[in-house]
C-alpha positions as CSV (number, residue, x, y, z in Angstrom):
1,M,199.8,177.9,230.3
2,P,200.8,180.6,227.8
3,G,200.7,178.9,224.2
4,A,199.5,175.8,225.2
5,T,196.8,174.0,223.2
6,V,193.9,172.2,224.8
7,L,191.1,170.0,223.4
8,V,187.6,169.5,225.0
9,T,185.5,167.1,223.4
10,A,182.2,168.2,224.1
11,Q,179.0,169.0,222.7
12,H,177.2,172.1,221.4
13,K,176.2,173.9,224.8
14,S,177.6,171.8,226.9
15,G,179.0,174.6,229.4
16,V,182.5,174.7,228.8
17,A,182.4,178.5,227.8
18,S,180.6,179.2,230.9
19,S,183.0,177.2,232.9
20,V,186.0,179.1,231.0
21,R,184.3,182.4,231.9
22,E,183.7,181.2,235.9
23,W,187.5,180.5,235.8
24,L,188.6,183.6,234.4
25,A,186.2,186.0,236.2
26,D,188.5,186.9,239.2
27,T,191.7,187.1,237.2
28,E,192.9,189.9,234.5
29,Q,193.4,187.7,231.6
30,R,191.4,188.9,228.8
31,L,189.1,185.8,226.9
32,V,188.3,186.0,223.1
33,V,185.6,183.5,222.2
34,W,186.1,182.4,218.6
35,S,184.5,180.1,215.9
36,S,186.0,177.7,213.2
37,N,183.3,178.8,210.8
38,R,185.1,182.5,210.3
39,L,188.0,181.7,208.4
40,E,190.2,184.8,208.7
41,V,191.1,186.6,212.0
42,P,191.0,190.3,211.1
43,E,194.3,192.3,212.1
44,N,192.1,194.8,214.5
45,A,191.2,191.6,216.5
46,P,191.3,192.2,220.1
47,E,194.6,190.6,222.2
48,A,193.8,187.6,224.3
49,D,195.5,185.7,226.9
50,V,192.9,182.9,226.4
51,V,191.0,182.2,223.2
52,L,188.0,179.6,223.5
53,L,187.6,178.0,219.8
54,E,184.4,176.3,219.0
55,I,185.6,173.8,216.0
56,E,182.5,173.3,214.2
57,G,183.5,169.9,212.2
58,M,187.1,168.3,210.7
59,R,186.6,169.7,207.4
60,T,189.7,172.1,205.7
61,D,188.2,174.8,206.2
62,H,187.8,174.2,210.1
63,A,191.5,173.5,210.0
64,T,192.2,176.9,208.3
65,A,190.2,178.9,210.5
66,T,192.1,176.7,213.7
67,L,195.6,177.7,212.0
68,A,194.5,181.2,211.3
69,V,193.7,181.6,215.1
70,R,196.9,180.2,216.5
71,R,198.8,182.6,214.0
72,R,196.8,185.7,215.4
73,W,197.2,184.6,219.1
74,P,200.3,182.9,219.2
75,N,201.3,183.1,222.8
76,S,197.7,182.7,224.0
77,T,196.2,179.5,225.8
78,L,194.1,177.8,223.2
79,I,191.0,176.1,224.2
80,A,189.6,174.3,221.4
81,V,186.0,172.7,222.0
82,S,185.1,170.1,219.5
83,S,181.9,167.9,219.2
84,T,184.0,165.4,217.0
85,Q,187.8,165.2,217.1
86,W,191.0,167.1,216.2
87,P,191.0,168.0,212.6
88,P,193.3,165.4,210.7
89,E,194.7,168.6,208.7
90,L,195.8,170.2,212.1
91,L,198.4,167.3,212.7
92,D,199.8,167.3,209.4
93,A,200.4,171.3,210.2
94,G,202.4,170.5,213.3
95,L,199.5,171.7,215.8
96,R,198.4,169.3,218.3
97,P,196.8,169.7,221.6
98,E,198.9,169.5,224.8
99,R,196.3,168.0,226.9
100,V,192.5,166.5,226.1
101,F,189.6,166.8,228.1
102,S,186.3,165.2,228.0
103,G,183.2,167.2,227.8
104,A,181.5,165.2,230.6
105,M,183.9,166.5,232.9
106,F,181.7,169.9,232.2
107,G,178.2,168.3,232.7
108,F,176.3,169.1,236.0
109,T,176.8,167.0,239.0
110,A,174.0,166.8,241.8
111,D,175.8,170.0,243.8
112,E,176.0,171.9,240.5
113,V,172.1,171.4,239.9
114,L,171.5,172.7,243.3
115,D,173.8,175.7,243.4
116,R,172.0,176.6,240.0
117,A,168.4,176.0,241.0
118,D,169.5,178.4,244.1
119,Q,170.8,181.0,241.5
120,L,167.5,180.7,239.9
121,G,165.6,181.1,243.0
122,L,164.5,177.6,242.7
123,S,164.6,175.3,245.9
124,L,165.2,171.8,245.2
125,S,166.3,168.7,247.4
126,W,169.1,166.1,246.5
127,D,166.7,163.9,245.4
128,E,164.9,166.1,242.9
129,A,168.3,166.6,241.5
130,T,169.7,163.5,241.1
131,A,166.1,162.5,239.7
132,L,166.6,165.6,237.1
133,L,170.0,163.8,236.2
134,D,168.8,160.4,235.8
135,R,165.8,162.1,233.6
136,V,168.0,164.3,231.1
137,G,171.3,163.5,231.6
138,T,174.3,165.7,232.4
139,H,174.4,167.8,229.6
140,A,174.7,171.3,231.0
141,G,172.6,172.7,228.2
142,F,169.8,170.6,229.1
143,V,169.9,170.9,232.8
144,D,170.2,174.4,232.9
145,A,167.0,174.8,230.2
146,V,165.2,172.3,232.4
147,L,166.0,174.2,235.5
148,R,165.4,177.8,233.9
149,A,161.6,176.3,232.8
150,A,161.3,175.0,236.5
151,A,162.2,178.4,238.0
152,A,159.6,179.9,235.5
153,R,156.7,177.9,236.8
154,G,158.1,177.4,240.4
155,S,158.5,173.8,240.6
156,L,160.3,170.9,238.9
157,D,157.4,169.2,237.7
158,D,156.8,167.0,234.3
159,E,155.9,170.2,232.2
160,A,159.0,171.9,233.4
161,V,161.1,169.0,232.0
162,R,159.1,168.5,228.9
163,A,159.3,172.4,228.2
164,G,163.2,172.6,229.1
165,C,163.9,169.6,226.7
166,H,161.7,171.4,224.0
167,E,163.7,174.3,224.3
168,Q,167.1,172.7,224.0
169,A,165.7,170.3,221.4
170,A,164.9,173.6,219.5
171,H,167.9,175.2,220.1
172,F,170.1,172.3,218.3
173,A,167.7,172.1,215.3
174,G,168.3,175.3,214.8
175,S,171.9,175.4,215.3
176,A,172.3,172.3,212.9
177,A,170.4,174.2,210.3
178,A,172.6,177.2,210.6
179,G,175.4,175.3,210.0
180,V,177.0,175.5,213.5
181,F,177.6,171.6,213.6
182,R,177.0,169.1,210.7
183,P,173.6,168.8,209.9
184,N,174.2,165.2,209.5
185,G,174.9,164.4,213.2
186,W,171.4,166.3,213.9
187,H,169.9,164.0,211.5
188,A,171.1,160.9,213.4
189,V,170.0,162.3,216.5
190,L,166.6,162.5,214.7
191,V,166.6,158.7,213.5
192,T,167.8,157.5,216.7
193,A,164.8,159.5,218.6
194,R,162.5,157.9,215.7
195,I,163.5,154.4,216.2
196,G,163.7,153.9,220.1
197,P,165.7,151.6,222.0
198,M,167.7,149.4,219.9
199,P,171.1,147.2,220.3
200,R,174.4,148.9,220.3
201,R,175.5,147.5,216.9
202,T,172.2,149.2,215.5
203,L,173.0,152.5,217.0
204,L,176.4,152.2,215.5
205,A,174.8,151.5,212.3
206,V,172.3,154.6,212.5
207,W,175.7,156.9,213.6
208,G,178.0,155.4,210.7
209,R,177.5,157.8,207.9
210,D,180.8,159.3,208.2
211,E,183.7,159.9,210.5
212,V,182.2,163.2,211.9
213,V,178.9,161.5,213.0
214,R,180.6,158.6,214.5
215,A,183.0,160.7,216.6
216,A,179.8,162.9,217.3
217,L,178.4,159.7,218.9
218,D,181.1,159.3,221.2
219,N,181.1,162.7,223.0
220,I,177.0,162.5,222.9
221,M,177.4,159.1,225.0
222,Q,179.6,161.1,227.2
223,S,177.4,163.5,228.0
224,G,174.9,161.0,229.5
225,F,172.3,161.5,226.5
226,F,171.8,157.7,226.4
227,I,170.9,155.1,229.0
228,E,171.8,151.5,228.3
229,D,170.2,148.2,229.5
230,V,173.3,146.0,229.3
231,E,171.2,142.6,229.8
232,R,169.0,143.4,227.0
233,D,171.4,145.0,225.0
234,R,169.1,147.9,224.6
235,I,170.0,151.6,224.4
236,E,168.3,154.9,223.9
237,L,168.1,158.7,224.1
238,R,167.0,159.6,227.5
239,P,162.9,159.2,227.5
240,A,162.5,163.1,228.4
241,I,165.3,164.0,225.4
242,R,163.8,161.5,223.0
243,A,160.1,162.7,223.7
244,A,161.4,166.3,222.9
245,V,163.1,165.3,219.8
246,V,160.5,163.3,218.3
247,E,158.2,166.6,219.0
248,R,160.5,168.8,217.0
249,I,160.2,165.9,214.4
250,T,156.7,166.6,214.0
251,R,156.7,170.4,214.5
252,E,158.8,170.6,211.5
253,A,157.3,168.0,209.5
254,R,159.8,165.9,208.6
255,L,158.3,162.5,209.8
256,D,158.0,161.0,206.3
257,D,162.0,162.3,205.6
258,V,162.8,160.5,208.8
259,D,161.0,157.2,208.2
260,E,162.4,156.9,204.4
261,A,165.8,157.1,206.1
262,I,164.9,154.5,208.7
263,A,163.7,152.5,205.7
264,D,166.8,152.7,203.8
265,L,168.8,151.7,206.7
266,A,166.8,148.7,207.5
267,A,167.3,147.7,203.9
268,K,170.5,148.1,204.2
269,L,171.0,145.9,207.3
270,L,168.4,142.9,205.5
271,D,170.4,143.1,202.5
272,A,173.6,142.6,204.4
273,G,171.9,139.6,205.9
274,H,171.7,141.4,209.5
275,A,168.2,140.4,209.9
276,G,167.9,140.9,213.6
277,D,169.4,144.1,213.4
278,G,167.3,145.5,210.1
279,W,164.1,144.3,211.6
280,A,165.0,145.7,215.0
281,V,165.0,149.0,213.5
282,V,161.6,149.5,212.1
283,A,159.9,147.2,214.5
284,E,158.1,150.2,216.4
285,L,157.6,152.2,212.7
286,P,154.4,150.9,211.4
287,G,155.0,152.7,208.0
288,P,158.8,151.5,207.5
289,R,157.8,148.5,208.7
290,A,154.9,147.7,206.5
291,R,157.4,148.8,203.8
292,M,159.9,146.1,204.7
293,L,157.3,143.3,205.3
294,T,156.3,143.0,201.5
295,R,160.2,143.5,200.2
296,Y,161.7,141.5,202.6
297,W,158.7,138.6,203.7
298,W,161.1,135.5,203.2
299,Q,163.4,137.2,206.2
300,L,160.6,137.0,208.6
301,G,161.6,133.9,209.8
302,E,164.8,135.5,211.6
303,V,162.1,137.5,213.7
304,D,160.8,136.3,216.9
305,V,157.3,134.7,215.8
306,S,155.7,136.7,218.6
307,L,156.6,140.1,216.8
308,A,156.1,138.6,213.4
309,R,152.7,137.6,213.7
310,P,151.0,140.8,214.7
311,W,152.9,142.8,212.3
312,L,151.5,140.6,209.5
313,E,148.1,140.0,210.7
314,Q,148.2,143.8,210.7
315,A,149.7,144.0,207.1
316,V,147.3,141.7,205.5
317,Q,144.1,143.6,206.4
318,R,145.6,146.6,204.1
319,D,148.0,144.8,201.6
320,P,146.7,142.1,199.2
321,A,150.1,140.8,198.5
322,P,150.5,137.1,198.5
323,A,153.7,137.0,199.9
324,L,152.2,138.8,203.2
325,R,150.1,135.8,203.6
326,V,152.4,133.0,203.1
327,A,154.7,134.8,205.7
328,L,151.9,134.9,207.9
329,A,151.1,131.5,207.1
330,R,154.4,130.5,208.2
331,A,154.6,132.4,211.3
332,L,151.6,130.3,212.3
333,V,152.3,126.8,211.6
334,S,156.3,126.4,211.0
335,V,158.6,125.8,213.8
336,T,161.4,127.3,211.4
337,S,160.5,130.4,212.6
338,A,162.4,132.3,215.5
339,G,161.0,131.6,218.8
340,H,158.3,129.3,217.5
341,S,157.0,127.1,220.9
342,G,156.4,124.2,218.9
343,C,152.8,124.2,219.6
344,V,150.5,124.9,217.0
345,P,146.9,125.1,217.8
346,T,144.0,124.0,215.7
347,A,142.5,127.5,214.9
348,D,146.4,128.2,213.9
349,R,146.1,125.5,211.5
350,H,142.9,126.7,209.9
351,A,144.0,129.7,209.7
352,A,146.8,129.1,207.5
353,R,145.2,127.0,205.5
354,A,142.8,129.7,204.7
355,L,145.5,131.8,204.0
356,L,147.0,129.5,201.4
357,D,144.0,129.1,200.0
358,E,143.9,132.9,199.2
359,V,147.0,132.6,197.5
360,G,146.6,129.7,195.4
361,E,149.1,128.6,193.1
362,Q,151.8,131.5,192.6
363,P,155.2,131.4,190.7
364,G,158.5,131.9,191.8
365,E,159.8,131.7,195.5
366,V,156.0,132.6,197.1
367,G,154.6,129.5,195.4
368,I,157.5,127.3,196.4
369,V,157.2,128.4,200.2
370,A,153.6,128.0,200.1
371,A,153.8,124.5,198.9
372,L,156.0,124.0,201.3
373,L,153.6,125.0,204.3
374,R,151.1,122.6,202.5
375,G,153.1,120.0,203.4
376,V,153.8,121.1,207.0
377,L,149.9,121.3,207.7
378,L,149.9,117.6,206.4
379,R,152.6,116.8,208.8
380,L,150.6,118.3,211.3
381,E,147.4,116.2,210.3
382,G,149.4,112.9,211.3
383,R,150.2,112.5,207.4
384,A,153.9,112.8,207.5
385,H,154.6,110.1,204.5
386,E,152.5,112.3,202.4
387,A,154.2,115.5,203.8
388,L,157.8,114.1,203.2
389,D,156.6,112.7,199.3
390,L,155.7,116.4,198.9
391,H,158.7,117.9,200.6
392,E,160.9,115.7,198.8
393,E,159.6,116.5,195.3
394,I,159.6,120.3,196.0
395,A,163.3,119.5,197.1
396,N,164.4,117.5,194.4
397,T,162.8,119.8,191.4
398,S,162.0,123.5,192.5
399,D,164.3,125.8,190.7
400,I,165.1,129.3,192.5
401,A,166.2,131.9,190.7
402,D,169.4,133.3,192.3
403,G,168.8,136.1,194.5
404,P,168.8,137.4,198.0
405,A,166.1,134.9,199.2
406,A,167.5,132.2,197.1
407,S,169.9,130.6,200.0
408,T,167.0,130.9,202.5
409,I,164.3,129.4,200.5
410,R,166.5,126.5,199.5
411,A,167.4,125.6,203.3
412,N,163.9,125.8,204.2
413,M,163.2,123.2,201.7
414,L,165.9,120.8,203.0
415,L,165.0,121.4,206.5
416,Q,161.2,120.6,205.9
417,A,161.9,117.4,204.1
418,G,163.8,116.3,207.0
419,L,161.2,117.3,209.4
420,S,158.6,115.4,207.8
421,A,161.5,112.2,207.2
422,L,162.1,112.4,210.9
423,D,158.3,112.2,211.6
424,A,158.1,109.6,208.8
425,S,160.6,107.0,210.7
426,R,163.1,107.9,208.1
427,S,165.8,108.7,210.2
428,D,168.3,108.3,207.2
429,V,166.6,110.4,205.1
430,S,166.3,113.1,207.8
431,A,170.2,113.1,208.6
432,A,170.9,113.8,205.2
433,R,168.7,116.5,204.2
434,L,169.1,118.1,207.8
435,S,172.7,118.0,207.4
436,A,172.4,119.7,203.9
437,A,170.1,122.4,205.4
438,A,172.8,123.4,207.9
439,S,175.5,123.3,205.7
440,L,173.8,125.7,202.8
441,A,172.4,128.2,205.9
442,H,176.0,128.0,207.5
443,A,177.5,129.0,204.2
444,A,174.9,131.4,203.6
445,G,175.3,133.5,206.9
446,H,172.1,132.2,208.5
447,E,173.4,130.8,211.9
448,R,170.4,130.6,213.6
449,F,168.4,128.4,210.9
450,A,172.0,126.6,210.6
451,R,172.2,126.0,214.5
452,F,168.2,124.9,214.3
453,A,168.8,122.3,211.9
454,H,171.9,120.9,213.7
455,E,169.8,120.7,216.8
456,L,167.0,118.5,215.2
457,M,169.7,116.2,213.9
458,L,170.2,115.1,217.8
459,F,167.2,112.6,216.9
460,T,168.5,111.1,214.0
461,A,171.0,108.5,213.0
462,P,172.4,106.9,209.9
463,E,171.0,103.9,207.9
464,G,172.9,101.1,209.4
465,V,174.2,102.1,212.9
466,P,173.2,99.5,215.5
467,M,170.9,100.4,217.9
468,T,173.4,100.3,220.8
469,S,175.2,102.9,219.0
470,G,172.4,105.2,217.5
471,F,170.9,105.3,221.1
472,Q,173.9,106.1,222.6
473,A,174.6,108.8,220.4
474,R,171.2,110.4,220.7
475,L,171.5,110.4,224.2
476,D,175.2,111.9,224.0
477,N,173.9,114.6,221.7
478,L,170.7,115.7,224.1
479,V,172.8,115.7,227.6
480,G,174.4,118.7,228.1
481,A,173.6,120.1,224.6
482,Q,173.1,124.0,224.1
483,A,169.6,124.2,222.6
484,L,168.3,127.5,220.5
485,S,164.7,126.4,220.0
486,R,162.0,126.4,222.9
487,P,161.0,122.7,222.4
488,M,164.3,121.5,221.9
489,R,165.5,123.4,225.6
490,D,162.9,121.7,227.1
491,V,163.7,118.2,226.1
492,V,167.4,118.8,226.8
493,A,166.4,120.4,230.0
494,L,164.5,117.1,231.1
495,A,167.4,114.6,229.6
496,N,169.9,116.5,231.8
497,A,167.8,116.4,234.8
498,L,167.4,112.3,234.3
499,Y,171.0,111.9,233.7
500,A,172.1,113.4,236.8
501,V,168.8,112.3,238.7
502,D,168.4,115.8,240.0
503,P,164.9,116.2,241.5
504,T,164.6,119.8,241.3
505,A,165.8,120.0,237.8
506,M,162.9,117.2,236.8
507,R,160.1,119.2,238.8
508,D,161.0,122.3,237.1
509,A,161.0,120.6,233.6
510,L,158.0,118.5,234.5
511,A,156.2,122.0,235.3
512,G,157.1,123.4,232.1
513,P,155.0,123.2,228.8
514,D,154.8,119.8,227.1
515,S,152.8,120.6,224.3
516,I,154.9,119.8,220.8
517,D,153.1,119.5,217.8
518,D,156.2,119.9,215.5
519,P,158.2,117.4,214.9
520,R,155.8,115.0,216.3
521,V,158.6,112.4,217.2
522,M,159.9,115.3,219.3
523,A,156.6,115.2,221.4
524,H,156.7,111.3,222.1
525,V,160.3,111.9,223.1
526,S,159.4,114.5,225.6
527,L,156.6,111.9,226.7
528,V,158.8,109.1,227.6
529,L,161.2,111.2,229.4
530,R,158.7,112.8,231.7
531,T,157.4,109.2,232.2
532,I,160.6,108.2,233.6
533,A,160.7,111.3,235.8
534,H,157.6,110.7,237.0
535,G,158.8,107.2,237.9
536,L,161.6,108.5,239.9
537,L,159.5,111.1,241.9
538,G,157.2,108.4,242.6
539,T,154.2,110.0,240.7
540,S,153.8,107.5,237.6
541,E,149.5,107.6,238.3
542,L,150.1,111.3,236.8
543,A,152.2,110.0,233.8
544,L,149.6,107.6,233.1
545,R,146.9,110.0,232.9
546,S,149.2,112.1,230.8
547,I,150.0,109.2,228.4
548,D,146.0,108.7,228.2
549,L,145.4,112.3,227.3
550,F,148.5,112.5,224.8
551,E,146.6,109.4,222.7
552,Q,143.1,111.1,222.9
553,E,144.2,114.1,221.4
554,N,146.3,112.6,218.6
555,G,143.7,109.5,218.2
556,A,142.7,110.6,214.5
557,A,146.3,110.8,213.3
558,A,148.1,107.6,212.4
559,P,151.5,107.5,214.2
560,A,154.4,106.4,212.5
561,L,156.7,103.8,213.5
562,N,159.0,105.1,215.4
563,Q,156.3,107.1,217.5
564,R,154.2,103.6,218.4
565,V,157.4,102.5,219.7
566,I,157.9,105.6,221.9
567,L,154.6,105.5,223.0
568,A,154.6,101.9,223.8
569,W,157.9,102.5,226.0
570,A,156.3,105.4,227.5
571,R,153.1,103.3,228.6
572,A,155.4,100.6,229.7
573,E,157.3,102.9,231.9
574,A,154.6,104.2,233.6
575,L,152.7,100.9,234.0
576,A,155.7,99.6,235.6
577,G,156.0,102.6,237.7
578,D,152.6,102.0,239.3
579,G,153.0,98.5,240.2
580,R,151.5,96.8,237.1
581,Y,154.0,94.6,235.8
582,E,151.6,92.3,233.5
583,A,150.1,95.1,231.8
584,A,153.6,97.2,231.1
585,F,155.1,93.8,229.5
586,E,151.8,93.6,227.4
587,A,152.7,97.1,226.4
588,I,156.3,96.3,225.4
589,S,155.4,93.1,223.5
590,R,153.3,94.9,221.5
591,I,156.5,96.7,219.8
592,P,156.7,95.3,216.5
593,E,159.9,93.4,215.7
594,A,160.6,95.7,212.7
595,A,161.1,98.6,215.4
596,A,163.1,96.5,217.8
597,R,166.5,98.4,216.8
598,L,164.6,101.6,217.7
599,V,164.8,101.4,221.4
600,P,166.6,98.7,223.8
601,V,163.5,96.2,223.9
602,D,165.3,93.6,225.7
603,L,166.7,95.8,228.3
604,L,163.1,97.0,228.8
605,R,161.9,93.9,228.9
606,A,164.6,92.4,231.6
607,R,163.8,95.2,233.6
608,T,159.8,94.8,233.6
609,H,160.8,91.2,235.0
610,L,162.7,92.4,237.3
611,R,160.3,94.7,238.6
612,G,157.6,92.4,238.7
613,G,159.5,89.5,241.0
614,E,160.8,87.5,237.9
615,P,164.7,87.8,238.4
616,E,165.2,84.5,236.0
617,R,163.3,85.8,233.1
618,A,165.2,89.4,233.3
619,I,168.4,87.2,232.8
620,A,167.2,85.4,229.8
621,S,165.7,88.7,228.1
622,L,169.5,90.3,228.1
623,A,170.8,87.2,227.5
624,S,169.2,87.0,224.1
625,A,169.6,90.5,223.4
626,A,170.0,90.5,219.6
627,E,172.8,93.3,220.0
628,P,174.8,93.4,223.2
629,H,175.2,96.5,225.2
630,G,178.8,96.7,224.8
631,S,179.5,100.2,226.2
632,G,177.8,103.4,227.1
633,V,174.8,103.9,229.3
634,L,172.8,100.9,227.8
635,A,175.9,98.9,229.0
636,V,175.9,100.6,232.6
637,W,171.8,100.0,232.7
638,S,172.3,96.0,231.4
639,H,174.8,95.0,234.4
640,I,172.7,96.8,236.9
641,V,169.7,94.9,236.0
642,L,171.7,91.7,235.8
643,F,173.0,92.7,239.4
644,L,169.8,93.2,240.6
645,A,168.6,89.7,239.0
646,Y,171.0,87.7,240.5
647,H,171.0,89.3,243.6
648,A,167.0,88.6,244.4
649,I,168.1,85.0,243.1
650,G,169.9,85.0,246.2
651,S,171.9,81.7,246.0
652,E,176.0,81.9,246.9
653,S,176.9,81.7,243.3
654,S,174.4,84.4,242.0
655,L,175.5,86.9,244.7
656,D,179.1,86.2,243.2
657,V,177.8,86.7,239.8
658,G,175.9,89.6,240.6
659,R,178.5,91.5,242.4
660,Q,180.7,91.1,239.1
661,H,178.0,92.9,237.6
662,L,177.9,95.7,239.9
663,Q,181.5,96.4,239.7
664,V,181.7,96.1,235.9
665,A,178.6,98.9,236.1
666,I,180.4,101.2,238.9
667,V,183.9,101.0,236.6
668,A,181.9,102.2,233.6
669,A,179.7,104.5,235.1
670,A,182.7,106.1,236.9
671,R,184.0,107.9,233.5
672,S,180.9,109.5,232.2
673,R,178.6,109.3,235.8
674,P,175.0,108.0,234.4
675,L,172.9,108.1,237.4
676,L,169.6,107.2,235.9
677,P,170.4,103.5,235.5
678,F,171.2,103.2,239.4
679,A,167.8,104.9,240.3
680,A,165.5,103.5,237.4
681,Q,164.5,100.4,239.3
682,G,163.1,102.0,242.4
683,M,164.6,103.3,245.8
684,G,164.6,99.6,247.0
685,A,166.6,98.4,244.4
686,L,169.0,101.7,244.8
687,N,169.5,101.1,248.4
688,T,170.8,97.4,247.8
689,T,173.2,98.5,245.0
690,I,174.6,101.2,247.4
691,A,174.9,98.7,250.3
692,E,176.6,95.8,248.3
693,A,178.7,98.4,246.7
694,G,180.4,98.9,249.8
695,G,181.6,95.5,250.1
696,L,183.3,95.8,246.4
697,A,187.2,96.6,245.8
698,L,187.0,99.7,244.0
699,D,189.7,102.0,242.8
700,P,189.3,106.0,243.9
701,A,186.8,107.0,241.1
702,G,184.7,104.1,241.4
703,S,184.4,105.0,245.3
704,R,183.6,108.5,244.6
705,F,180.9,107.5,242.2
706,V,179.1,105.3,245.2
707,R,179.5,107.9,247.4
708,E,177.5,110.4,244.6
709,L,174.9,107.3,244.6
710,A,174.2,107.9,248.1
711,H,174.0,111.7,248.1
712,M,171.7,111.3,245.0
713,R,169.4,108.6,246.8
714,D,169.4,111.3,249.7
715,E,168.0,113.9,247.5
716,L,165.5,111.9,245.9
717,Q,164.3,110.5,249.2
718,R,163.9,114.0,250.3
719,A,162.2,115.2,247.3
720,T,160.0,112.7,247.0
721,S,158.9,112.2,250.9
722,S,155.9,114.5,250.3
723,T,154.7,111.7,247.6
724,L,155.3,108.8,249.8
725,A,152.0,109.0,250.9
726,L,152.4,107.9,254.5
727,S,149.3,107.9,256.3
728,D,149.2,109.5,259.9
729,R,149.2,106.2,261.6
730,E,152.1,105.3,259.7
731,R,154.0,108.3,260.6
732,T,153.0,107.9,264.4
733,V,154.5,104.2,263.9
734,L,157.8,105.6,261.9
735,R,158.4,107.9,264.9
736,A,157.9,105.1,267.5
737,L,160.4,103.1,265.3
738,V,163.1,105.3,266.3
739,V,163.1,104.5,270.0
740,A,161.7,100.9,270.1
741,D,163.8,97.8,270.1
742,S,161.6,95.2,269.0
743,T,158.4,94.2,267.2
744,R,156.7,93.7,270.7
745,D,158.2,96.5,272.2
746,L,156.8,98.9,269.4
747,A,153.3,97.0,269.6
748,A,153.5,97.6,273.5
749,R,154.2,101.3,272.7
750,L,151.3,101.8,270.6
751,H,148.8,99.7,272.2
752,V,148.1,97.4,269.3
753,S,149.0,93.4,268.4
754,P,152.1,92.6,266.9
755,N,150.8,91.3,263.6
756,T,148.9,94.3,263.2
757,I,152.5,96.2,263.8
758,K,154.2,93.8,261.3
759,T,151.3,94.9,258.4
760,Q,151.9,98.3,259.3
761,L,155.8,97.8,258.9
762,R,155.3,95.9,255.5
763,S,153.3,99.2,254.1
764,I,156.1,101.4,255.4
765,Y,159.2,99.6,254.3
766,R,157.4,99.4,250.6
767,K,156.6,103.2,250.6
768,L,160.3,104.1,252.0
769,G,161.8,101.7,249.4
770,V,163.6,99.6,252.3
771,S,163.8,96.1,253.7
772,S,164.5,96.5,257.4
773,W,164.2,98.4,260.4
774,A,167.6,99.7,260.7
775,D,166.9,101.3,256.5
776,A,163.9,102.5,257.8
777,V,165.0,104.5,260.4
778,A,167.9,105.7,258.4
779,T,166.0,106.9,255.8
780,A,163.3,108.4,257.7
781,R,166.1,110.5,259.1
782,R,167.8,111.5,255.9
783,V,164.5,112.8,254.4
784,G,163.5,114.6,257.5
785,L,160.6,112.4,258.6
786,V,161.5,112.0,261.9
787,E,164.2,114.1,264.0
């Protein structure tokens, strides 16, 4: 349209000029190509119907040049091409575009690649054309350069791509040097290529130098120069383009200059507290990274230890700085480091000790962190009380000068004291220290650190809280938690699987790593959870072997009180699951009275008596409980044990009392749906529970919960059918059981005596967890042992 103004946002050599020329080729309209670097238009400039104006930036002189173009050719169609944006001064002058087009519209399509290749005498397939666009994007300049290089070589191969990308990168470098577009934009390209893959927020920091460069980034993105991995939050220049730009950096001897800019950018990010972004910028660059390691060693806890450790191992070989040795020691032994597995092998402990010996006594922050790590080594040796004394002394007396590292180190002092208190059975001290560490870290913006401290608090309880309340609180905290640290994720996954009695989830959790060295109490909690899971899956003998191995590996360490209690619980669970009830009761009896408030000892005793065929003693154990289990999962568990105990006694009055306890248990469980208490006494007890529940008067919620119990039982039986250890003969008996109508008929079908059949049936009933012929048939059908 005559007199119209059109803006095309496109990169240099994007193909807009060629498209305009092609558009006008078959017309009589006159074209003038102009640049905003030419501030004045001479009077003798030719007439034009269309003016193609390259706006090279957003400065005042570019706006002045544009206005001069419009005055000289007021009736022409003005097509302005800008790699940034419309200069704001033009809006103030009343000149604005009627239409705006994205430069991506002028990028190559696969069809256009094939057309251009044909013009050059190059034969390409559709797959080759699309593969080329995948490698270099759609920018006309790069695609055309590669196609010309391919035509010269006679084929589109890797060397043609390299040559074409190198030619175009050289053209961009020359254009930047000549002022065709802002050098800042080209500098951002160099830095981006040198860094490599990075999160989008880091890319925006690289291109945040000024408004012009940020606008240029938008156009570069539209032109397909970048590829993005959304799942990993990584974005980078296309590899072929990146390689050409990196080669250009080397040819121009600008490596030191670019690396210096990257180091400055990393420093700004780290100073602002963006540790993840700051370290990501230098992750693949040894030179800038080495400078950052020495200066920001105290921030390395926010870098995944799998990255930080090799960086530091390389750095200490070249640099004698004590700070680097302390940082490496921390990466080796401190679970406060991001991504630490919780496992600290003996070799890593020795290496950390040697590094700290090299450091010796140091002033200031380096010395404080070194002292904290010496306490960590004490804790790893099982000397938790000594570690607590040292960490409390540091937390109470160390004075840190205000500075960038102060908040991080103060939070670490409190966190290490909390960890040592946790292992030393000082839950009250641990709760206070961890809470203070979380508050300080949160206030300072160290969110990962704050969340880690909060996670550890799941194992603590304030002083004076009754055992039942503390136990329930810990369980509520674990089940459904969203954990950050790897060891805590494993513990939470197992707790969730047990709470819902999910066989698949239990097996997945058992297949995962079980080695947790710090805090040690977490390893003990994991052990008891794994033992309960083994019991539900019918593999308690594996749990016993794991406990034996656990005790052997930790034989030299003197476990604290809470660790001894939890270990005794685990052994009792495993022994009871293996049918060794006397030994299980003996393990429980070894729990000292001083620790009776840590775990529900009375419930453990009652469950063991019940599984050992002593229901009266089970009832007596719960009746003598120091603290009644008034609510929560322990209350549900107690009522289930009492129901099973009264049901086992079998008198009419005891059956009535048992049903009352079962009704209370179901009503309470229907709210929070803990399935574990109903399954923990074994499959036979679970079948009894479900059968008796069918005769109770329940509300809709209770009825739904009973159906959930039946579904859980079926899933558990299916999952454990492979571990039932039925012999081939027993499987034959089971298949005949489905069609036989009496013991005598079954014996006749199998050509054995009725007494032999009775013996075999008792074994089958025990393995299936049932007590009758009909239940055995129903169970065998549910779990797929028979059709």
